[in-house]
All heavy atoms as TSV, in Angstrom:
chain	resi	resn	atom	element	x	y	z
A	1	MET	N	N	-24.884	134.931	56.635
A	1	MET	CA	C	-26.175	134.702	57.056
A	1	MET	C	C	-26.788	133.311	56.537
A	1	MET	O	O	-27.618	132.767	57.164
A	1	MET	CB	C	-27.100	135.853	56.572
A	1	MET	CG	C	-28.351	136.104	57.243
A	1	MET	SD	S	-28.084	136.392	58.999
A	1	MET	CE	C	-29.545	137.262	59.327
A	2	GLY	N	N	-26.329	132.905	55.342
A	2	GLY	CA	C	-26.822	131.694	54.824
A	2	GLY	C	C	-26.536	130.488	55.704
A	2	GLY	O	O	-27.297	129.593	55.882
A	3	PHE	N	N	-25.307	130.483	56.291
A	3	PHE	CA	C	-24.961	129.391	57.123
A	3	PHE	C	C	-25.865	129.282	58.386
A	3	PHE	O	O	-26.333	128.234	58.760
A	3	PHE	CB	C	-23.506	129.592	57.615
A	3	PHE	CG	C	-23.066	128.589	58.744
A	3	PHE	CD1	C	-22.739	127.288	58.301
A	3	PHE	CD2	C	-22.849	129.036	59.951
A	3	PHE	CE1	C	-22.318	126.402	59.258
A	3	PHE	CE2	C	-22.467	128.046	60.944
A	3	PHE	CZ	C	-22.198	126.747	60.583
A	4	LEU	N	N	-26.139	130.439	58.972
A	4	LEU	CA	C	-26.958	130.421	60.228
A	4	LEU	C	C	-28.441	130.004	59.832
A	4	LEU	O	O	-29.035	129.280	60.569
A	4	LEU	CB	C	-26.979	131.897	60.848
A	4	LEU	CG	C	-25.662	132.247	61.463
A	4	LEU	CD1	C	-25.719	133.638	62.064
A	4	LEU	CD2	C	-25.277	131.214	62.578
A	5	GLN	N	N	-28.879	130.425	58.637
A	5	GLN	CA	C	-30.259	129.981	58.235
A	5	GLN	C	C	-30.258	128.527	58.033
A	5	GLN	O	O	-31.185	127.877	58.359
A	5	GLN	CB	C	-30.703	130.758	57.003
A	5	GLN	CG	C	-31.030	132.220	57.283
A	5	GLN	CD	C	-31.339	132.945	56.004
A	5	GLN	OE1	O	-31.003	132.516	54.896
A	5	GLN	NE2	N	-32.001	134.058	56.178
A	6	GLU	N	N	-29.206	127.965	57.374
A	6	GLU	CA	C	-29.126	126.549	57.103
A	6	GLU	C	C	-29.015	125.779	58.509
A	6	GLU	O	O	-29.752	124.749	58.628
A	6	GLU	CB	C	-27.921	126.292	56.258
A	6	GLU	CG	C	-27.785	124.737	55.878
A	6	GLU	CD	C	-26.702	124.428	55.046
A	6	GLU	OE1	O	-26.173	125.373	54.281
A	6	GLU	OE2	O	-26.170	123.315	55.041
A	7	LEU	N	N	-28.254	126.287	59.381
A	7	LEU	CA	C	-28.121	125.657	60.675
A	7	LEU	C	C	-29.472	125.658	61.429
A	7	LEU	O	O	-29.904	124.701	61.966
A	7	LEU	CB	C	-27.078	126.340	61.576
A	7	LEU	CG	C	-26.793	125.792	62.914
A	7	LEU	CD1	C	-26.177	124.313	62.743
A	7	LEU	CD2	C	-25.740	126.647	63.646
A	8	ALA	N	N	-30.151	126.799	61.378
A	8	ALA	CA	C	-31.451	126.929	62.081
A	8	ALA	C	C	-32.489	125.971	61.427
A	8	ALA	O	O	-33.255	125.343	62.068
A	8	ALA	CB	C	-32.014	128.378	61.902
A	9	GLY	N	N	-32.372	125.813	60.087
A	9	GLY	CA	C	-33.310	124.818	59.443
A	9	GLY	C	C	-33.113	123.423	59.832
A	9	GLY	O	O	-33.946	122.666	60.102
A	10	ARG	N	N	-31.759	123.025	59.958
A	10	ARG	CA	C	-31.367	121.685	60.479
A	10	ARG	C	C	-31.857	121.489	61.919
A	10	ARG	O	O	-32.360	120.335	62.256
A	10	ARG	CB	C	-29.941	121.416	60.303
A	10	ARG	CG	C	-29.483	121.322	58.833
A	10	ARG	CD	C	-28.124	120.962	58.574
A	10	ARG	NE	N	-27.835	120.896	57.182
A	10	ARG	CZ	C	-26.716	120.365	56.742
A	10	ARG	NH1	N	-25.809	119.895	57.582
A	10	ARG	NH2	N	-26.498	120.318	55.426
A	11	VAL	N	N	-31.636	122.508	62.646
A	11	VAL	CA	C	-32.114	122.371	64.104
A	11	VAL	C	C	-33.536	122.202	64.087
A	11	VAL	O	O	-34.068	121.358	64.909
A	11	VAL	CB	C	-31.600	123.650	64.867
A	11	VAL	CG1	C	-32.327	123.736	66.255
A	11	VAL	CG2	C	-30.194	123.703	65.103
A	12	GLU	N	N	-34.287	122.971	63.344
A	12	GLU	CA	C	-35.799	122.737	63.229
A	12	GLU	C	C	-36.154	121.340	62.802
A	12	GLU	O	O	-37.081	120.761	63.370
A	12	GLU	CB	C	-36.378	123.839	62.353
A	12	GLU	CG	C	-37.884	123.831	62.290
A	12	GLU	CD	C	-38.396	124.918	61.462
A	12	GLU	OE1	O	-37.777	125.895	61.147
A	12	GLU	OE2	O	-39.668	124.728	61.086
A	13	GLU	N	N	-35.455	120.845	61.876
A	13	GLU	CA	C	-35.769	119.444	61.331
A	13	GLU	C	C	-35.484	118.454	62.448
A	13	GLU	O	O	-36.292	117.532	62.591
A	13	GLU	CB	C	-34.841	119.148	60.069
A	13	GLU	CG	C	-35.256	119.922	58.820
A	13	GLU	CD	C	-34.207	119.638	57.690
A	13	GLU	OE1	O	-33.352	118.784	57.923
A	13	GLU	OE2	O	-34.357	120.296	56.689
A	14	VAL	N	N	-34.396	118.647	63.146
A	14	VAL	CA	C	-34.091	117.654	64.279
A	14	VAL	C	C	-35.176	117.787	65.366
A	14	VAL	O	O	-35.612	116.795	65.881
A	14	VAL	CB	C	-32.651	117.993	64.877
A	14	VAL	CG1	C	-32.474	117.290	66.104
A	14	VAL	CG2	C	-31.610	117.620	63.841
A	15	ALA	N	N	-35.663	119.026	65.668
A	15	ALA	CA	C	-36.752	119.193	66.612
A	15	ALA	C	C	-37.966	118.496	66.221
A	15	ALA	O	O	-38.662	117.873	67.040
A	15	ALA	CB	C	-36.950	120.658	66.950
A	16	VAL	N	N	-38.278	118.697	64.963
A	16	VAL	CA	C	-39.508	118.020	64.442
A	16	VAL	C	C	-39.436	116.565	64.488
A	16	VAL	O	O	-40.331	115.761	64.958
A	16	VAL	CB	C	-39.805	118.471	62.931
A	16	VAL	CG1	C	-40.930	117.674	62.302
A	16	VAL	CG2	C	-40.282	119.936	62.970
A	17	ALA	N	N	-38.252	116.001	64.047
A	17	ALA	CA	C	-38.016	114.548	64.143
A	17	ALA	C	C	-38.105	114.104	65.511
A	17	ALA	O	O	-38.724	113.019	65.848
A	17	ALA	CB	C	-36.699	114.208	63.499
A	18	GLY	N	N	-37.503	114.838	66.492
A	18	GLY	CA	C	-37.496	114.491	67.864
A	18	GLY	C	C	-38.990	114.523	68.455
A	18	GLY	O	O	-39.365	113.560	69.239
A	19	GLY	N	N	-39.689	115.494	67.971
A	19	GLY	CA	C	-41.150	115.633	68.350
A	19	GLY	C	C	-41.908	114.381	67.876
A	19	GLY	O	O	-42.779	113.849	68.577
A	20	LYS	N	N	-41.645	113.990	66.599
A	20	LYS	CA	C	-42.332	112.854	66.072
A	20	LYS	C	C	-42.008	111.540	66.885
A	20	LYS	O	O	-42.859	110.622	67.168
A	20	LYS	CB	C	-42.023	112.611	64.566
A	20	LYS	CG	C	-42.607	113.625	63.704
A	20	LYS	CD	C	-42.139	113.372	62.230
A	20	LYS	CE	C	-42.734	114.455	61.360
A	20	LYS	NZ	N	-42.352	114.392	59.917
A	21	PHE	N	N	-40.721	111.457	67.210
A	21	PHE	CA	C	-40.191	110.237	67.946
A	21	PHE	C	C	-40.930	110.290	69.359
A	21	PHE	O	O	-41.419	109.270	69.831
A	21	PHE	CB	C	-38.695	110.272	68.192
A	21	PHE	CG	C	-38.284	109.160	69.067
A	21	PHE	CD1	C	-38.202	107.894	68.689
A	21	PHE	CD2	C	-37.927	109.530	70.381
A	21	PHE	CE1	C	-37.727	106.939	69.525
A	21	PHE	CE2	C	-37.484	108.562	71.239
A	21	PHE	CZ	C	-37.399	107.281	70.879
A	22	ALA	N	N	-40.932	111.422	70.017
A	22	ALA	CA	C	-41.565	111.594	71.318
A	22	ALA	C	C	-43.015	111.294	71.193
A	22	ALA	O	O	-43.542	110.573	72.162
A	22	ALA	CB	C	-41.333	112.885	71.859
A	23	ASP	N	N	-43.637	111.739	70.242
A	23	ASP	CA	C	-45.179	111.526	70.051
A	23	ASP	C	C	-45.342	109.998	69.883
A	23	ASP	O	O	-46.278	109.488	70.549
A	23	ASP	CB	C	-45.572	112.261	68.805
A	23	ASP	CG	C	-47.144	112.150	68.679
A	23	ASP	OD1	O	-47.837	112.332	69.653
A	23	ASP	OD2	O	-47.551	111.786	67.531
A	24	ALA	N	N	-44.542	109.371	69.017
A	24	ALA	CA	C	-44.744	107.951	68.806
A	24	ALA	C	C	-44.477	107.180	70.107
A	24	ALA	O	O	-45.104	106.153	70.422
A	24	ALA	CB	C	-43.765	107.506	67.716
A	25	PHE	N	N	-43.393	107.617	70.793
A	25	PHE	CA	C	-43.067	106.929	72.082
A	25	PHE	C	C	-44.154	107.064	73.080
A	25	PHE	O	O	-44.553	106.079	73.723
A	25	PHE	CB	C	-41.788	107.459	72.653
A	25	PHE	CG	C	-41.319	106.885	73.921
A	25	PHE	CD1	C	-40.694	105.617	73.940
A	25	PHE	CD2	C	-41.596	107.569	75.158
A	25	PHE	CE1	C	-40.328	105.095	75.167
A	25	PHE	CE2	C	-41.158	106.905	76.341
A	25	PHE	CZ	C	-40.549	105.661	76.320
A	26	VAL	N	N	-44.809	108.263	73.254
A	26	VAL	CA	C	-45.859	108.467	74.203
A	26	VAL	C	C	-47.034	107.659	73.758
A	26	VAL	O	O	-47.734	107.114	74.583
A	26	VAL	CB	C	-46.114	110.022	74.279
A	26	VAL	CG1	C	-47.452	110.272	75.012
A	26	VAL	CG2	C	-45.027	110.686	74.956
A	27	ARG	N	N	-47.294	107.646	72.530
A	27	ARG	CA	C	-48.549	106.880	72.041
A	27	ARG	C	C	-48.274	105.385	72.322
A	27	ARG	O	O	-49.245	104.758	72.795
A	27	ARG	CB	C	-48.804	107.069	70.525
A	27	ARG	CG	C	-49.325	108.453	70.260
A	27	ARG	CD	C	-49.567	108.610	68.784
A	27	ARG	NE	N	-49.925	109.956	68.512
A	27	ARG	CZ	C	-50.884	110.292	67.556
A	27	ARG	NH1	N	-51.370	109.351	66.863
A	27	ARG	NH2	N	-51.087	111.545	67.322
A	28	THR	N	N	-47.148	104.870	72.083
A	28	THR	CA	C	-46.893	103.445	72.267
A	28	THR	C	C	-46.907	103.157	73.801
A	28	THR	O	O	-47.543	102.160	74.260
A	28	THR	CB	C	-45.467	103.070	71.732
A	28	THR	OG1	O	-45.424	103.364	70.380
A	28	THR	CG2	C	-45.170	101.624	71.977
A	29	ALA	N	N	-46.242	104.068	74.561
A	29	ALA	CA	C	-46.335	103.777	76.048
A	29	ALA	C	C	-47.761	103.908	76.585
A	29	ALA	O	O	-48.185	103.139	77.455
A	29	ALA	CB	C	-45.411	104.773	76.673
A	30	GLY	N	N	-48.501	104.897	76.089
A	30	GLY	CA	C	-49.876	105.070	76.495
A	30	GLY	C	C	-50.739	103.876	76.202
A	30	GLY	O	O	-51.534	103.371	76.982
A	31	ALA	N	N	-50.542	103.304	74.934
A	31	ALA	CA	C	-51.305	102.108	74.573
A	31	ALA	C	C	-50.902	100.930	75.410
A	31	ALA	O	O	-51.751	100.102	75.808
A	31	ALA	CB	C	-51.036	101.830	73.087
A	32	THR	N	N	-49.584	100.786	75.747
A	32	THR	CA	C	-49.145	99.729	76.563
A	32	THR	C	C	-49.757	99.821	77.948
A	32	THR	O	O	-50.239	98.764	78.551
A	32	THR	CB	C	-47.623	99.655	76.631
A	32	THR	OG1	O	-47.145	99.592	75.275
A	32	THR	CG2	C	-47.181	98.492	77.426
A	33	VAL	N	N	-49.689	100.952	78.543
A	33	VAL	CA	C	-50.321	101.115	79.898
A	33	VAL	C	C	-51.772	100.888	79.842
A	33	VAL	O	O	-52.322	100.281	80.840
A	33	VAL	CB	C	-49.900	102.602	80.474
A	33	VAL	CG1	C	-50.712	102.817	81.733
A	33	VAL	CG2	C	-48.429	102.699	80.653
A	34	SER	N	N	-52.450	101.404	78.880
A	34	SER	CA	C	-53.837	101.227	78.783
A	34	SER	C	C	-54.276	99.746	78.605
A	34	SER	O	O	-55.170	99.271	79.331
A	34	SER	CB	C	-54.406	101.975	77.566
A	34	SER	OG	O	-55.796	101.749	77.392
A	35	SER	N	N	-53.511	99.024	77.850
A	35	SER	CA	C	-53.677	97.618	77.762
A	35	SER	C	C	-53.487	96.884	79.058
A	35	SER	O	O	-54.204	95.956	79.457
A	35	SER	CB	C	-52.738	96.950	76.682
A	35	SER	OG	O	-53.119	97.534	75.435
A	36	ALA	N	N	-52.476	97.252	79.760
A	36	ALA	CA	C	-52.104	96.651	81.077
A	36	ALA	C	C	-53.252	96.945	82.100
A	36	ALA	O	O	-53.643	96.034	82.847
A	36	ALA	CB	C	-50.827	97.185	81.581
A	37	LEU	N	N	-53.738	98.135	82.055
A	37	LEU	CA	C	-54.910	98.532	82.941
A	37	LEU	C	C	-56.078	97.656	82.638
A	37	LEU	O	O	-56.811	97.233	83.534
A	37	LEU	CB	C	-55.129	100.000	82.916
A	37	LEU	CG	C	-54.077	100.825	83.520
A	37	LEU	CD1	C	-54.380	102.303	83.348
A	37	LEU	CD2	C	-53.829	100.602	85.031
A	38	VAL	N	N	-56.396	97.552	81.384
A	38	VAL	CA	C	-57.581	96.708	80.992
A	38	VAL	C	C	-57.353	95.270	81.386
A	38	VAL	O	O	-58.335	94.651	81.985
A	38	VAL	CB	C	-57.793	96.850	79.403
A	38	VAL	CG1	C	-58.774	95.804	78.925
A	38	VAL	CG2	C	-58.307	98.236	79.091
A	39	PHE	N	N	-56.200	94.805	81.223
A	39	PHE	CA	C	-55.945	93.407	81.662
A	39	PHE	C	C	-56.092	93.276	83.162
A	39	PHE	O	O	-56.734	92.278	83.604
A	39	PHE	CB	C	-54.531	93.049	81.260
A	39	PHE	CG	C	-54.048	91.680	81.831
A	39	PHE	CD1	C	-54.431	90.508	81.230
A	39	PHE	CD2	C	-53.210	91.626	82.913
A	39	PHE	CE1	C	-53.990	89.288	81.700
A	39	PHE	CE2	C	-52.796	90.415	83.403
A	39	PHE	CZ	C	-53.229	89.277	82.745
A	40	MET	N	N	-55.511	94.149	83.924
A	40	MET	CA	C	-55.613	94.139	85.374
A	40	MET	C	C	-57.164	94.227	85.816
A	40	MET	O	O	-57.473	93.463	86.660
A	40	MET	CB	C	-54.824	95.276	86.032
A	40	MET	CG	C	-53.344	95.011	85.993
A	40	MET	SD	S	-52.776	93.475	86.684
A	40	MET	CE	C	-53.196	93.757	88.345
A	41	GLU	N	N	-57.882	95.046	85.163
A	41	GLU	CA	C	-59.230	95.254	85.554
A	41	GLU	C	C	-60.049	93.934	85.265
A	41	GLU	O	O	-60.882	93.462	86.085
A	41	GLU	CB	C	-59.902	96.385	84.747
A	41	GLU	CG	C	-61.272	96.649	85.148
A	41	GLU	CD	C	-61.943	97.900	84.377
A	41	GLU	OE1	O	-61.201	98.544	83.609
A	41	GLU	OE2	O	-63.043	98.130	84.603
A	42	ARG	N	N	-59.768	93.336	84.124
A	42	ARG	CA	C	-60.366	92.046	83.825
A	42	ARG	C	C	-59.989	91.017	84.836
A	42	ARG	O	O	-60.867	90.240	85.292
A	42	ARG	CB	C	-59.997	91.614	82.455
A	42	ARG	CG	C	-60.762	90.510	81.889
A	42	ARG	CD	C	-60.378	90.077	80.490
A	42	ARG	NE	N	-60.465	91.239	79.579
A	42	ARG	CZ	C	-59.469	91.551	78.655
A	42	ARG	NH1	N	-58.467	90.646	78.509
A	42	ARG	NH2	N	-59.571	92.520	77.895
A	43	GLU	N	N	-58.709	90.840	85.195
A	43	GLU	CA	C	-58.264	89.933	86.139
A	43	GLU	C	C	-58.916	90.122	87.533
A	43	GLU	O	O	-59.323	89.130	88.198
A	43	GLU	CB	C	-56.746	89.868	86.257
A	43	GLU	CG	C	-56.081	89.310	85.035
A	43	GLU	CD	C	-56.444	87.834	84.731
A	43	GLU	OE1	O	-56.411	87.128	85.690
A	43	GLU	OE2	O	-56.649	87.564	83.600
A	44	ILE	N	N	-59.005	91.345	87.978
A	44	ILE	CA	C	-59.652	91.631	89.282
A	44	ILE	C	C	-61.203	91.211	89.143
A	44	ILE	O	O	-61.622	90.630	90.133
A	44	ILE	CB	C	-59.562	93.159	89.566
A	44	ILE	CG1	C	-58.103	93.487	89.924
A	44	ILE	CG2	C	-60.506	93.616	90.654
A	44	ILE	CD1	C	-57.824	94.981	89.985
A	45	GLY	N	N	-61.748	91.460	88.040
A	45	GLY	CA	C	-63.220	90.954	87.935
A	45	GLY	C	C	-63.321	89.438	88.012
A	45	GLY	O	O	-64.155	88.944	88.711
A	46	TYR	N	N	-62.343	88.742	87.334
A	46	TYR	CA	C	-62.360	87.294	87.483
A	46	TYR	C	C	-62.184	86.933	88.946
A	46	TYR	O	O	-62.803	85.898	89.408
A	46	TYR	CB	C	-61.296	86.697	86.590
A	46	TYR	CG	C	-61.507	86.846	85.110
A	46	TYR	CD1	C	-60.360	86.903	84.194
A	46	TYR	CD2	C	-62.825	86.947	84.591
A	46	TYR	CE1	C	-60.595	87.054	82.911
A	46	TYR	CE2	C	-63.022	87.088	83.209
A	46	TYR	CZ	C	-61.890	87.115	82.380
A	46	TYR	OH	O	-62.050	87.271	81.025
A	47	ALA	N	N	-61.258	87.502	89.608
A	47	ALA	CA	C	-60.962	87.164	91.061
A	47	ALA	C	C	-62.169	87.485	91.897
A	47	ALA	O	O	-62.508	86.568	92.751
A	47	ALA	CB	C	-59.707	87.925	91.520
A	48	GLN	N	N	-62.904	88.516	91.644
A	48	GLN	CA	C	-64.035	88.808	92.401
A	48	GLN	C	C	-65.183	87.835	92.186
A	48	GLN	O	O	-65.818	87.392	93.125
A	48	GLN	CB	C	-64.554	90.243	92.120
A	48	GLN	CG	C	-63.642	91.366	92.610
A	48	GLN	CD	C	-64.151	92.697	92.202
A	48	GLN	OE1	O	-64.812	92.855	91.141
A	48	GLN	NE2	N	-63.771	93.756	92.790
A	49	LYS	N	N	-65.321	87.413	90.920
A	49	LYS	CA	C	-66.321	86.304	90.639
A	49	LYS	C	C	-65.946	85.055	91.351
A	49	LYS	O	O	-66.863	84.314	91.861
A	49	LYS	CB	C	-66.466	86.183	89.121
A	49	LYS	CG	C	-67.176	87.257	88.431
A	49	LYS	CD	C	-67.260	87.021	86.925
A	49	LYS	CE	C	-67.851	88.270	86.223
A	49	LYS	NZ	N	-67.865	88.046	84.759
A	50	ALA	N	N	-64.695	84.711	91.300
A	50	ALA	CA	C	-64.291	83.448	91.928
A	50	ALA	C	C	-64.499	83.492	93.365
A	50	ALA	O	O	-64.884	82.483	94.042
A	50	ALA	CB	C	-62.736	83.214	91.577
A	51	ALA	N	N	-64.205	84.673	93.963
A	51	ALA	CA	C	-64.354	84.815	95.433
A	51	ALA	C	C	-65.795	84.649	95.874
A	51	ALA	O	O	-66.129	84.019	96.850
A	51	ALA	CB	C	-63.720	86.145	95.891
A	52	LYS	N	N	-66.709	85.258	95.001
A	52	LYS	CA	C	-68.118	85.187	95.256
A	52	LYS	C	C	-68.602	83.720	95.117
A	52	LYS	O	O	-69.381	83.202	96.027
A	52	LYS	CB	C	-68.884	86.066	94.378
A	52	LYS	CG	C	-68.814	87.491	94.633
A	52	LYS	CD	C	-69.647	88.358	93.693
A	52	LYS	CE	C	-69.442	89.839	94.021
A	52	LYS	NZ	N	-70.152	90.638	93.044
A	53	LYS	N	N	-68.054	83.028	94.127
A	53	LYS	CA	C	-68.502	81.604	93.913
A	53	LYS	C	C	-67.977	80.806	95.130
A	53	LYS	O	O	-68.718	80.007	95.564
A	53	LYS	CB	C	-67.828	81.173	92.561
A	53	LYS	CG	C	-68.285	79.778	92.191
A	53	LYS	CD	C	-67.765	79.368	90.821
A	53	LYS	CE	C	-68.310	77.952	90.422
A	53	LYS	NZ	N	-67.748	77.595	89.171
A	54	ARG	N	N	-66.793	80.977	95.561
A	54	ARG	CA	C	-66.230	80.275	96.758
A	54	ARG	C	C	-67.055	80.463	97.953
A	54	ARG	O	O	-67.277	79.584	98.704
A	54	ARG	CB	C	-64.770	80.653	96.972
A	54	ARG	CG	C	-63.888	79.893	95.986
A	54	ARG	CD	C	-62.412	80.095	96.493
A	54	ARG	NE	N	-61.596	80.310	95.288
A	54	ARG	CZ	C	-60.802	81.309	95.080
A	54	ARG	NH1	N	-60.539	82.241	96.004
A	54	ARG	NH2	N	-60.126	81.403	93.998
A	55	THR	N	N	-67.402	81.706	98.241
A	55	THR	CA	C	-68.185	81.970	99.387
A	55	THR	C	C	-69.575	81.310	99.321
A	55	THR	O	O	-70.208	80.918	100.293
A	55	THR	CB	C	-68.366	83.492	99.714
A	55	THR	OG1	O	-68.934	84.163	98.541
A	55	THR	CG2	C	-67.009	84.104	99.953
A	56	GLY	N	N	-70.149	81.257	98.075
A	56	GLY	CA	C	-71.441	80.556	97.858
A	56	GLY	C	C	-71.357	79.050	98.171
A	56	GLY	O	O	-72.263	78.462	98.676
A	57	GLU	N	N	-70.246	78.473	97.721
A	57	GLU	CA	C	-70.091	77.072	97.976
A	57	GLU	C	C	-69.899	76.804	99.406
A	57	GLU	O	O	-70.395	75.852	99.979
A	57	GLU	CB	C	-68.834	76.594	97.186
A	57	GLU	CG	C	-68.951	76.522	95.737
A	57	GLU	CD	C	-67.694	76.169	94.995
A	57	GLU	OE1	O	-66.651	76.002	95.638
A	57	GLU	OE2	O	-67.747	76.120	93.783
A	58	LYS	N	N	-69.211	77.668	100.086
A	58	LYS	CA	C	-69.000	77.449	101.625
A	58	LYS	C	C	-70.271	77.578	102.321
A	58	LYS	O	O	-70.571	76.842	103.278
A	58	LYS	CB	C	-68.028	78.479	102.115
A	58	LYS	CG	C	-66.615	78.232	101.758
A	58	LYS	CD	C	-65.601	79.257	102.354
A	58	LYS	CE	C	-64.250	78.933	101.861
A	58	LYS	NZ	N	-63.378	79.997	102.418
A	59	ALA	N	N	-71.153	78.464	101.885
A	59	ALA	CA	C	-72.474	78.666	102.478
A	59	ALA	C	C	-73.323	77.438	102.263
A	59	ALA	O	O	-74.061	76.952	103.242
A	59	ALA	CB	C	-73.199	79.828	102.010
A	60	GLU	N	N	-73.207	76.789	101.201
A	60	GLU	CA	C	-73.977	75.493	100.909
A	60	GLU	C	C	-73.472	74.454	101.765
A	60	GLU	O	O	-74.273	73.660	102.286
A	60	GLU	CB	C	-73.981	75.237	99.482
A	60	GLU	CG	C	-74.576	76.190	98.515
A	60	GLU	CD	C	-74.344	75.885	97.071
A	60	GLU	OE1	O	-73.851	74.775	96.753
A	60	GLU	OE2	O	-74.852	76.670	96.225
A	61	VAL	N	N	-72.163	74.346	102.026
A	61	VAL	CA	C	-71.648	73.299	102.851
A	61	VAL	C	C	-72.102	73.484	104.263
A	61	VAL	O	O	-72.419	72.586	104.935
A	61	VAL	CB	C	-69.998	73.296	102.847
A	61	VAL	CG1	C	-69.474	72.384	103.745
A	61	VAL	CG2	C	-69.580	72.984	101.319
A	62	ARG	N	N	-72.219	74.651	104.741
A	62	ARG	CA	C	-72.684	74.980	106.128
A	62	ARG	C	C	-74.169	74.518	106.246
A	62	ARG	O	O	-74.560	74.238	107.393
A	62	ARG	CB	C	-72.437	76.393	106.456
A	62	ARG	CG	C	-71.012	76.824	106.643
A	62	ARG	CD	C	-70.833	78.234	106.924
A	62	ARG	NE	N	-69.498	78.646	106.900
A	62	ARG	CZ	C	-69.088	79.892	106.781
A	62	ARG	NH1	N	-69.988	80.862	106.744
A	62	ARG	NH2	N	-67.767	80.124	106.702
A	63	LYS	N	N	-74.917	74.598	105.211
A	63	LYS	CA	C	-76.256	74.351	105.288
A	63	LYS	C	C	-76.582	72.808	105.189
A	63	LYS	O	O	-77.743	72.398	105.175
A	63	LYS	CB	C	-77.056	75.039	104.182
A	63	LYS	CG	C	-77.009	76.494	104.320
A	63	LYS	CD	C	-77.853	77.191	103.221
A	63	LYS	CE	C	-77.883	78.712	103.405
A	63	LYS	NZ	N	-78.608	79.359	102.283
A	64	ALA	N	N	-75.623	72.017	105.068
A	64	ALA	CA	C	-75.792	70.544	104.975
A	64	ALA	C	C	-76.434	69.988	106.235
A	64	ALA	O	O	-76.235	70.562	107.330
A	64	ALA	CB	C	-74.504	69.919	104.683
A	65	PRO	N	N	-77.288	69.032	106.126
A	65	PRO	CA	C	-77.919	68.453	107.334
A	65	PRO	C	C	-76.933	67.917	108.258
A	65	PRO	O	O	-75.880	67.448	107.966
A	65	PRO	CB	C	-78.781	67.409	106.721
A	65	PRO	CG	C	-78.272	67.057	105.379
A	65	PRO	CD	C	-77.636	68.253	104.872
A	66	ASN	N	N	-77.298	67.970	109.553
A	66	ASN	CA	C	-76.385	67.533	110.618
A	66	ASN	C	C	-76.398	65.990	110.643
A	66	ASN	O	O	-77.450	65.329	110.446
A	66	ASN	CB	C	-76.923	68.010	111.999
A	66	ASN	CG	C	-76.723	69.488	112.098
A	66	ASN	OD1	O	-75.796	70.090	111.515
A	66	ASN	ND2	N	-77.606	70.131	112.953
A	67	ARG	N	N	-75.253	65.430	110.916
A	67	ARG	CA	C	-75.084	63.950	111.020
A	67	ARG	C	C	-75.501	63.570	112.487
A	67	ARG	O	O	-75.217	64.217	113.488
A	67	ARG	CB	C	-73.734	63.549	110.832
A	67	ARG	CG	C	-73.198	63.798	109.467
A	67	ARG	CD	C	-71.760	63.310	109.183
A	67	ARG	NE	N	-71.323	63.810	107.945
A	67	ARG	CZ	C	-70.037	63.662	107.581
A	67	ARG	NH1	N	-69.181	63.079	108.441
A	67	ARG	NH2	N	-69.685	64.093	106.452
A	68	LYS	N	N	-76.182	62.475	112.568
A	68	LYS	CA	C	-76.712	62.017	113.901
A	68	LYS	C	C	-76.084	60.716	114.254
A	68	LYS	O	O	-75.612	59.863	113.598
A	68	LYS	CB	C	-78.230	61.834	113.854
A	68	LYS	CG	C	-78.895	63.129	113.747
A	68	LYS	CD	C	-80.345	63.009	113.869
A	68	LYS	CE	C	-81.046	64.354	113.853
A	68	LYS	NZ	N	-82.459	64.300	113.994
C-alpha cells in the first residue's frame, strides 16, 4: 500500500506542477493578447484621427476661391 500512496503523491505533485505551469501560461498568453488588443485599439484611434484630419483638409481645399 505504501508504493501506491507514494505513486499517488507523485501524481498529485505532477498535477499541481502542471496546473501551475498552465496557470502561468494562461496568464502570460492573456497578458500578451490584452496588450495586443490595447495596441490595436490605439492604432485604430490614430487612424481614425488621421482620416478625420485628411477629410478636413480636403474640405478646406474645396472651399478655396475660384480662379478667374
